[in-house]
Every structure is written in structure tokens, then in C-alpha cells.
N, C-alpha and C positions, 0 to 999 in steps of 0.2 A: 571937473574930473570926478571927484567923490562928492556926493551930496550929503555931507554930514552937518547936522545942526549942533547947537550948543549942548543939547541933552545927550546926544550920542557921544560927543567928546567927553562929557563928564562920566558917563558909564564906562567908557574905555579907560579913562584915567583911574577910576576906582578899581576896576578889575586889575589893571597893571599894578596899582599900589598893593593890592591884596596878594598878587602872585609874586612880585619881586621884592616887596618890602620898601620901607622909606629910605633905607641906606643905599640900595642899589639903583633906585629909580633915577636919580640925577645922573649917575654914571651911564645908565642905558640911554638916557636922553641925549647926552653928549656924543656917545658912540653912534647913535642913530643919525644925529645931525651931521657928524663928520662923514659918515657913509653916504648920506644923501648929497653932501657937497662934492665929494669925490666922484660920485656917479654923474652929477650934473656937469662937472668939469670934463670928464671923459667923453660924455655925449657931445659937448660943445667942440672938443678937439676932433672927434670923429667927423662931425658935420663940417667943420672947417676943412679937414683933409679931403673929404668927398667933394666939397665945393671947389677946392683948388684943382683937383684932378679933372673935374668937369670943365673948368675954365681953360685948361691947357689945350693947345692945338692938337688936332688928331695926328696920328702917325702919317708919314709921307706915303703917298700912293705910287703907283708905277710910273706916273708922269714925272716924278722927281728922281728918276734913276740917272746916275752919271753917264755921260756919253761913252765912257770906256766899257760900260757893261750893257749898253743899249742893244748892241748887235748880237748878244749871246742868246742861244735858244733856251726856252724855258724847260723843255724836256730833252732827254738824250735822244740822239737820232735812232730811228727804228730800222730794222732790216726791211728789204724790199718785200712788199706784200703783207706786212704785219700791220694790223689795225691798232689804232691808239687805245681803244677800250678793251683790247684783248689782253688777258693776263699773260705774263711771261711763263712759258712752259718750263718744266724741270730740266729737259735736255738742253734748252737754251742757257739755263743757269749753269749747268754742268760744264758746258763748253768753255765758259769763262774761268772756271775754277780748276786747279790741278786735281787729279785723282788721288784719293787717299789710300 
């Protein structure tokens, strides 16, 4: 991942020691270690959840419809001469609603 040699690590440690001081450096190291451990655990949980979701069977398709619902039309019946891809006009909508 990172190609850091021993010399780069020593430079990073010296800069951190100068910036944070010898008293806060161990505390920062512990906090960083805990944070990385929590991140790793969260990533593993997310990966496990995604894997379990992918392993579950897919939702049932139209072939699994119960017999009681099999005869029902998918779309409401249309008036005579009305095309399926034609939008419903305003006057057709108004006929079904009481006037205000």
C-alpha cells in the first residue's frame, strides 16, 4: 500500500515527536491504533452484510403469484377506443371526480 522504508518512518516519528511532544505521543499512538481497529471492524461488518445480502435468493417474480391473484388484470380497463400509451385527458379525470 505505502512504500515506506525505515528512514521515512524515523523522519515521521521525529516530526511527530517535535510537534506533539513526548507526553502526548503515546496517547496519540493509542488513539490512532483504536481508530484503525474500529475502522477495520466496521469495514469487515459492512463486507459481511453485503455478502449476506448477495447470497440471499432474489425476490419472487411473476411466476410465483398465488392462484387467487393470477387472473387479475395488471392495468385498469380502458374505455373503448382508448390506446394504452395515451395519457388520460383532463376531462376523463374530471368525470370521475365530483365538481368543486
